[in-house]
N, C-alpha and C positions, 0 to 999 in steps of 0.2 A: 246095423247100419246107423251111422250118425244122423240124428234128426235135427242138428243145429241148422239155422237158416244160412243160406249162402252169403259169402262176404261181398258186399257191394262197395266198390271203390268210390263211387260218387258220395255215398253216405260218409265215408272216412274223410274226404276232402272238404266237405261242406259243414260237417257237424263240429262245432267247437267243443273242446274238452275242458274240464275243470278238475283241479285237484281237490284235496281235502279242504283247502282254504278257499276254494271257489275261484281261483285265478284261471285265466284262459290260457290254454296251451295250443299253439297253432301248428297244424300239419299232422296231427295224430288223432286217431279215433279213440273215444273213451273205452271202446270195447277192447282195444289193443294195448292200453297203457294201464299198468297196475297202479294203485293209489300211491305206493311207496316210490315208484319211479317217477310219477308225475310230481311228487313233492320234491324230489331231487332236481329235476329239471327246472322247477320253479325257483328253487334256491340258487341254482347256477345263474339264471337270468338276473336274480336280485344282486348276486355278487358282481356280475359284469356291470350292472347299472350303478353300483356304489363305487367302482374304481375311478379315481381322478384321471383326467386327460393328461397326456405327457406335455409339460410346459415347454419343452425344447425338442420338437420333433426333428428328425433328420431331414436335411435339405433334399429336395427332390432331385433325382438324377436327370440331367438334361443331355440331349444328344444333338451335337452340332449338325447342321445340314446347310447346303448352299442357300444363301440369301437370308439366313437367320440373323437376327439382331440380338446380341446378348447385352443385357443390362448388368454392368458390374456391381458387385456387392459393395457396401459402404467401406469395408476394410480394404478391398482392392483399390477403390477410388482414392482413399487416403494414402495408400502406398504409392500410387502414381503421382499424386501431388507432391509427395515427399521427394520422389525421384526428380520431378521437374524442378523443385527448389534446389536440389543438389546440383543439377546441371546449370541453372542460372547462376548459382554461387560460384561454380567452377569457371564459367565464362567471365564473370565479373573479375575474379581473381586473375585470370589470364590477361584481361585487358589492362588491369592495374600493373601487372608485372611487365607488360610490353611498354606501357607509358613510363614506368620507372626506369626500364632499361634504356629507352630512348633519351630520357633526361640525363641519365648517367653518361650515356655516350656523348651527348651534347656538351656536358660539363668536361668530360675527358678531352674532347676535341678542342675545347676552349683552352684548357690547360696546356695541351700539346702545342697549340698555336702560339700561346704566350711564351712558352719555353723556347720555341724555335726563333721567335722574334728577338727575345733577349739574347739568345746565343749568337745569332748572326750579327746583331748590333754590337754586342760586346766584343766579339772577335774582330770586326771591322775597325772599330775605334782603337782597340789595342794595337792592331797592325798599323793603323794610320799614325799613331803617336810613338811607335817604337821603330827606330831606324838608325842606320849608321851611314855616314856620308861616303864610306868606302864600299858599301854594298847596297846601293840604291836600287839596283835591278831586282834584288831579292825583296826589298821593301815593296816595290811596285807590284810584284807578283802576289805577295801576301795581302796587300790592300784590295786587289781586284778579285780575290778568290771567291767572294760572295757578292759580286756586284752585277748590275744589269749592263746591257750593252751601252746604254746611254751614259751611265756613270763612267764606264770604262773609257769611252771616247772623250769625255770631259777631263778625266784625270790624265790621260795620256797627252792631251793637247796642252796641259799646263805642266807636265812633268819636266820639261826642259828647264823651266824657270825654277822649280823646286830644286832640281839637281844642281844648278849653278849656284844658288844661294847656300845650300847645305854644304857643298864642297868648299866654297870660299870661306865659310866660317867654321869648318870642321865640326859640323853639328852631329851630335848623337842624342837621340831621344829615347826615353823609356816611359811607356804609358802603362798605368795600372787602373783598370776599371773599378770604380767604387760602387756603382749601382746602375741598373737599367730599369726604366719605367716604360711600360707599353701604354700608348695613348689610343687614339681612335683607330678602329679597324673596320673597313667597309669596302665591299666590292673588290677585294684583292689588293687593297692599298692600306698601309698602316704607317703610323708615326710612333717613333720611340725617342726617348731622351736618355742620354748616357752621361753619367758623371765620371770623369776620368782625372786621375792625378798624373801630371806629366813632370818629368825632370829632364831638363835639356842642358847639355854641356857643350860649350863652344869656345872660341878664342876669347870671348869677352867674359867668360865665367860660367857659373852654374845657375840656372833659373828654374824655378818651380811654379807651376800653375795647376789649378784645379777647376777646369771649365766644365760647363754643361754643353753637350753637343746634341743637336736635334737631327734625326735621320728620317728620311722617307723611304719606305720599302715597298716593293711590288712583288706579288706572287707570280713567279715565272716557272712554268712546267712543274707546278706542284711544290715549289720551294720559294722561300722568302729571300729576296735579293735587295741589296742597298741600291737605291736609285738617286739619292741626293743627300748631301751633308751640308747643313746650314752653318753659318758663321758661329763662332764660339765666343764665350765671354768668361771672364774670370769671376769666381764666386766671391772674391774679396772686394769686388766693386772697383770701378775706375779702370784706367788703362793699365795693362801689365807692363812691368818695367824690369830691367836687368839690374845687375849688381851696381852698375854705375849710375843708376837712376834714369837712364835713357829708355824711351819707349821701345818695347820689343816688337819688331815688325810681325804682323799677322802672316802666318804661313811659314815663319822661320822658327818660332819657338812653340807654336801651338798647332792644332790641326789645320792643314792646308784648306782654305776655303774652296768651294766648287767654283771653277772658272765661269 
């Protein structure tokens, strides 16, 4: 029978063990560890103590739960600021584009308005200075094609006088517009000036004039209409005269004045 003393667990848990070098080994009894094994364990502890710490440990895994507040990493925050900057830039570009479009639309509207004013003014003066004493009804219709009701009433009230004078002298007129200038435009009212070259033939000969004519136009139902035609004057200065040197009556050789 084995005469070895019985194993006491309390002695193994409380008695420190040392290897050949005298180091303490925790958790084992000296009676259960061979000197060679104790030395190996001591060497393993020494190697673990000598290993450097990982300078870049992996990020801890987080689990979202209701009510949790997450603090974004620096890289995520930079990405969000970059996104905000892109959005702000896009909005600014959109605003500038809208402003540029509005400015372009305003300029285009101004060009269109000027073109219509020049067109109506030029057509009216060309019609007013181009006539044939044998077809005065056609002349009246062409003159009033782009006129307001007020101008139409004025012209028709004085038409009988034009007709009598033109027929008596066998007047024929040819008007050629040389230029149209747009003046003030405000609240649906505009002023233009037309330079027209007129050649008139009658019983007294052929007469040439080149007057400036001022027109007042009103915007009616979205379109510009002639409302008034001012007195004309010759660009050569002084009173216009015929081939015989006599003064040419206003309304006979030039644009008829508004009654």
